[in-house]
Structures are given as structure tokens and as C-alpha cells.
N, C-alpha and C positions, 0 to 999 in steps of 0.2 A: 607630642600630639600629632605633628605633621606625619611622623613615621607611622602612626597607627592608621591615619587617614589613607596614606599610600598603600599600607598593607591591605586594608579593607577593599580598595578598588582593585588591587591585584587579585585577591581572592575571588572578587565578583567576576573579573574577566575570566579566570580559570574555570569558574563554575559554569560559564556559558556552554562549555563542550560536554558537560556532564550528562546531557540528555540525548546524545547521539546514539543511534540504534546499535545495540550490542547483539551480535549474531547469536550468542549464547541464550539470549532471552527469546529467541525465535524457536528454540526447542527443535533444532534440526536433527537431534538424536531421535526423534519420533520416526523420521523417515528411514533411518537405518534398521529399524525393527522389522522392516519387510524383506531384509537380507537380499536386496537386489542392487548389485553394483551400478547398473545402468541408471536406476532411479537416483542413487546418490550422486552419480555424475552430473545428471541434468540439474539437480537441485543446486550443486556448487556452481555449475555454469551459469544458471540463471542469476544467482546472487552476484556474480562477477560481470555479466554482460547485459542484463536486462536494462533497457533504456528507460523504462517507467521508474525504476529504482534510482537511476542517476538523476532523472528529472526531479524526483521527490527530494533527493539530497541536495539539489541546487536550490530548491525552494526553502528547505531548512537553513542553508547557508544564508539566504537573503534575510530571513528572520533573525538569524544569529547576528549578523552585522547590523541590522536595525536595532537590536538591543544595545550593541556597543555604541551605536551612533547616538542613541538616546542617552547612554551613560555619559558620553563626551560633553553633552550640553550642561552637565552638572559642574563641569571643571571650569576653572577660569580660563579666559582667552587673552592671548597677547599677540598684538599685530604691529608691524612696522611698515612705513612707507617712505619712499624718497620723492620729494617734490621740489620743483623749481618755482621760485616766487619772484615776480616782477612787479615793483611798486614804485610809486612816486610820493614822496614825503617831503614837507618843507624842511628847509635847514634852520635850525635853532642855535643861534650863536655859533659856538665851536663845536657843537654836538651834531653830527650828521650820521644818519643811517644809510646802509647800502641799499641801492635801488634794484640790484640784481642779487638774489640770494638763494641758498639752498637750505631746505628744511627737512629734518629727519625726525619725525614724531614716533615715539613708542606709546601705544595705547594698550592698557590693560583693563579688562571688564570682567566683573564677577557678579553673579546674582546669588546672594545668600539665600539658601533654601530654608528660611526660618519656618515656613509653613509646610515644608516637604512636598511642595507641588511637583518639583522636577523629579524628586525621588519616586513619586507615585507614578509619573510618566515612564520612568525607566522600569518600575515593577510591571506596569502594564505591558510594555514592550517584551518583557521577559516572559510574561505569562502567554503572550501570543507565539513566542518561540517555543516554549514548551508544548503548546497545544499542536503546533505544526510537526514537532517530532514524534508525537503519538500518531499523528496522521501518516507519517512516513512509516512507522511501524505497522500500521494497518495495510499499507501497500505491500510491505514485505511478506506478511502472513498471508494475504490474499494471493500473492503471486506463488508462494510455495504450495499452498493448497491447489491452486489451478494447475500448476506444472504436474503434481502428483495425480490429480484426477485425469488430466489428458493422457498421461502416460499409462495409467491403468486402463482407460478405454482403448488405447492402442493395443494393449495386450489382448483385451477382449475381442477387438476386430481381427487380430491375427488368428486367434483361436477359432472364431466364427467362420472366417474364410476357409480355414483348414477343414472345418466340418462341413461347410457348404460345398467345397470341392468333392468331398466324399458323397454328399447328397447328390450332386450332379452326376457323378459316375454311377451311382445306383439307379438313378432315373434314366440314364442312358441305357442301362441294362434292362430296365423294364420296358422301355420303348422299343429297344431291339427285339425283346421277346414278344411284345405285342405285335410288332411288325410280321414276325413269323406266324404268329396266331391269325392275323388278318389275312396273310397269304394262303393259310390253309382253311379259311373260312370259319375259324373258331369264334372270332369277335367281328363286330360290325365296324363301320368307319367312324361312328361316333366315339366308341371306346378307344380307337386308335388315336383320334384327334385329341381326346382328353389326356391321353398318355403323353403326347407331344406337347400339349400345352403345359402340363406339369413340368416337363423338362425345360421348356423355354422360360417358365416363371422362376424356376430354380436358378437358371443361367442368368436372368435379370437380377435376381436377388444377390447373386455372387458379385456381379458388376457394381451394385449399389454399395455393398459392404466394402469393396475395394476403394470406391470413391470416398466413403466416409473415412476409411483409414488414412488415405492420403491427405484429406483435409485435416485430420488430427495431427498427422506428422508435420504438416506445415505450421500448424498452430503451436506445436511443441518447439519447433525450430525457432519461431519468432519469440516465444516466452523466454527462450534461453539465449537470445540475441545471436543465433546462428542463421546462415544463409538458407532460405527455403529450397534453393536449388539442390542442396545435398541431402534431402529427406531419405533418399534411398540408402544413405550410408549411416543413418541413425540406428545405433545398436539398442537392443532391448531384450529382456528376458522372456519368460513364458508365463501365461496366466496360471498354469497348473502349479508352478513353483512360487508364485507370488501370494504370500500370505503374511499376515501380521502376527509377529511372534509375541507381542506384548498382550496386555489385558485392557480392554476398553471398560472404563468405569460405568456403573449403572446410574450414577448421580455425580453432581458437581457442586462444591461448596459455594456459597454466595460470594466469598472473597475473590474467587476466580472470575466470576461474572463481572463484578464491579471493578475489576483491573484490566478489563478489556481496553484496547487502545481507543476505541471510539468513545467509550464511556469516560475515559480519562481525558480525552480531548475535550468533550463537552464540559467536564468539570473545570478544566483550565480556562475555557473561554468564558465560563460563568464567574470564575475568579477575576479574570480580566475586566469583565463588565462591571463588577463590583467596585474595582478600583477606578474605573472610567467615571463612575457616578461620583466618587469622592473627589476626583479631579475636577469634575464640572461644578461641585460646590465650592471649591477653593478658588475657582475663577472669579468669584464675587469679591475675594480679598485682594488688597494691593500687592503689588510685586516690589521687590527691593533690589536695588542696583548700586554697585560701587564701580566707578570709573576713574582710572588714574591715567594722566597724560604727562609725558616727559618729552619735550621738544628741543632738539639741538638745531641751531641756525647759524647762518653766516651773517645776519643782519646786525646783531649787536657786536660791540667790541670784544675781543678775546678770542682764544683759540676755539676750534669747532666744538670739541667735547669738554670744554671747561664749564664750571658752574656759572660763570658770568654770561656765557652765550647760550644758556638753556632756560627753558620755561617749564615749570612743573606745576601740576595742579591735581587735585583729588576731589571727587564729587560723590557724595553718598546721599541717597534718598529713597523715598517710596513713590511709586507711581500707581495711580488709580484711573481706571477708564471712566469716561463720562458718556452718557446717552448710549450705553450698550447693555443696559440691564435686561431689555426685552430679548436680546440676542442670547444672553447668558442664561436666562430663565428657560428659553426654548431648547438650548443645548442640554441644560440639566434634565428637562422633561424627556428629551430624546434618549439620553443615556439610561434613564430609568426605565423607559419603554424597551430599550435594547436588553436590559438586564432581565425584565420580565420575560421577554421572548426567549432568551437563552435558558432562563430557569425552566420554562415549559419544554424547551428542546431537550434539556438535560434529563427531565423526568420522562419524556418519550423515548429517548435513547435507552434509559434504564429498562423500560418496559420491553422495548425491541430486543434488548440483549437477553433478558429473561426468556422471552419468547423463542428466540433463535436457539438458545441452548437447550430448552425443553423440547423443541421440535426436533433438533438433531439427535437428542437422546432417544426420542420416540421412534424416529424412522430407523436408527440403528437397531433398536430392539425388534421392530416389526420386520425389517428386511433380513435380519439374521434368522428369524423364524421362517420367512419365505425361502431362504437359501437353504436351510435344512429340509424343508418339504421338497424342493427341487432335487436335492441330492437323493432323497428317498424315492422320488419318482423315477430318477435315472437308474437306481438299483433295481426297481421293479421292472422297468421297461427292459433292462439288460437281461434279467431272467426270462422275460417273454421272448426276447430275441434269441436266447440260448435254446429255448424249447423249439422255436421255429427252426434253428439251425439244425437241431437233431432231426426234426421232421423232413427237412430238406435233404439231409444226408441219406435218410431212409427212403426217399422218393415220395413222401406222403403229400408234400406241397409243391407247387411250381416255383420256378425262378422268380417271377413277379411278385408272388406272395412273400417269399424270402426277403427280397430286396425291399419291399414295402415295410416290412417289419424292421429292417436295418435302417431305413430312412426315418422310421418313428423313434428309434434310439438316437439317431443323430439329432432329431428335433428336440428331444428331451436334454440332451447335452448342451444344445444351444441355449435352451431356457436356463439351465443350471448355470452356464457361463455368464449369462446376463444378470442372473440373481446374485452371484458372487461379486461380479463387478459393482453392481449397485450397492452391496454391503460394504465393500472396501471404500468406495467413493463417499459413502456415508461417514466413514472414519475421518476423511479429509474435511468434510463439511463440519463435523464436530470440532476438529482442530482449529478451524477458522472461527467457530462459534465461541470457543473458549479462549480466543486470543493466543493460541499456540500452546497453552498450558495444559497439555494432555499427557 
């Protein structure tokens, strides 16, 4: 029987680590489908270096040890203490006790859990541990989605800056041509100033894009646990080559939604609250204690560890609190109210989960359509520019007209890049909405 009890406790201890975050459950293979080695590097680096992940792991470890601590309260306790005793006792005939003595008591205490009160407390601590492991998983999934989204936006700004540089060059050509026209009296000063204003606006937009890119580079470095001072050395691919090679589903089964980490965390908290209500009810019942004492001393005759110089006793009984009924009733009502609170929270989390998944699927669908439309616009604008280029080569249109058509083509490409970026970022939003099961 003792071996079975020990085996049960060992299995319980081993099961405490069964809820650690498994990287395979995060579905990191989803990010490899973009065929971008730089993205894979930043994902791996974030998993190793991000301090929010390390903080979450420390919180999980606290709850894991708390569950072990609660389990330890179910086991018997044994203590020993060494004491000096100085007494004055009367002498009785030829029998005399020592007045300076040394006492070594061994005290064993055990609370038989007949009502499973302590077992329920351990179960409650374990549910709290399970809940915080799901919270840790949420941190992991959110981090990976954020890293991928920031990286995608950096690729977007790289391309937008490239296009904006071309736009600035084109507007410089327009301004230079308008300057010549103004010198020849073809245009007035208002048109010249408008041309200069367009150039200055384009240059300001270029600086804004560079500022946004540097900000995102610093954000990516922090997410990956790298020094922001080295943002200029962060490698990356190109937006043109960055594309998802898999297939985004048009729908998600309900099992995926209800296995999200936040939903599972709310469920474990609800289970814990239910156990806490049961514990509060059992507080009205008496507690049982067994206490054993074996004291060795040098007062009585005989050697120190002999039976003649020892005192042994065992005490077993039940203990019931008096005048604490009101406090226990209040505690029970408080735990019931907590359970109702968490039950409503669980229902709200479920609704939010369904809403987030449906919203993510909706925006993926809509932004995919927008992306296709912008690509079509780019193709149309490209044909318009090709016609303008042929006219320019034949001398039918002027240089400013030709450069303005080129600038319109660049603007359509910028809109297309923004639409593509938004569509891909939507994939990462869906990844987080389904708890990584994409």
C-alpha cells in the first residue's frame, strides 16, 4: 500500500511538467511557408532571446512550485530539535533527577485527509498552474505573430522607399523642365512654385518613410532580444519575393477556436473556482490530526537513547473551530461569486474568440480582393505609361508629361505594395486568432 502511495505521488510530480510550452504546438512551420530565411532567423532568435517569454516562463515556474508546495502539505511532517533544560526538583528518598539536562524530541505530525480537503487544495493549485501555462502559450503566439508582422512591414517600407526615391527623381526632372519653361516664359511663377512644392512634398514623404522603417527596425530588434544599435545590420529579403506558398483556409472548425490558449486558460480558471467552492464547503467540517512525540533526555536514569530515558506519546483526534461560522459562510459566498464571475468571463472569452476568428477570416477575404484590384490597376497604369513612353519617344508629349505618367505608375505600385502587405499581415492576424493552428 505504501509503495502505491509513493508511486502515485511520483507520477503527480512528473505530471507537473506536462504543461510546458511545446514549440511544435506553436506551428512555427507556418512561417517557413513564406520561403524567407531572414524571417525564419528572426522567429528562432525571438524564441531564444525575447525577455517577455523568459518572464512568462518564470511565472509558470512559480505556479509549478506552488503546486508542489501544496502537495507537500498532504505528506506527514517530521521535526527534531535539541534543547537544554534547567530545572529544580525536590529529592525523593534515593531517587533524584538531574537538574541540568539535554532533551532531544522527535515530533511527527500528519493530517489524515479523510475529507479530501488538502487533496482539493492541491488540485486547485494545479489548475492555476495549468491556466498560467496557457497564458504563456498566448505570449509565445502573440510574439511570433508580431515579429512576422513587423518584418513584413519593414519589407514594405524598403520597397516604398525605393519607389519614393524614383518618384523624387521624376519630380526633380519635372521641376528642372518647368524651370526651363519659366525662363522661356512658357509658364508663370505659380506653376513653377507648384512644381517645386510637389518635389518638396515627395522629399518629405521619403524622409517619413525612412523614419517609419527605422522605428520598425528598432521594434524588430527589441522583439528578438537584439541591440537596437545594430538595426542597420539587420538582414532582410524583398517584398516582391515575400509570398505565402500555402493555402489560407476559408473557414475554421469550432474545435480550433475553443482550443485557443485564452479559452483554455479561462476554462482552467473556471475549474479551479469550482474546486475552491468545494474547499470552502469542507471548511465547515472538522479536521483530523495525528501527532506522535518521542523524546530522549538525560533527566531520567539510563543511557541517552535507551527506552528508560525516553518519553513517547501519540495523540489523535478531531478539531473543530468555534465562533467562525460567519467567516466560513462569507468565504463560501465569496468563492461562489468568484465562480459566477469566471463563468461569465469564460462565456465572454468564447464569444470574443469566435468574433476574432470570423473577423480575421473576413479581412483576409476582403484584403485579398483589394490586393487583386490594385494589381490590376498597376497593369493598367503600366500600359498607360508605355503609351506615354512611345509618345515621348516620337516627340508628341513633353518631358514633364512623360515624367508625370511615370510618377502615376510609381504611385500605383506603392498602393499595390501596401495592399499586399496588408493581406500578408492579415495572415499573421489569423494565425494569432486561431491559436497558431493555421
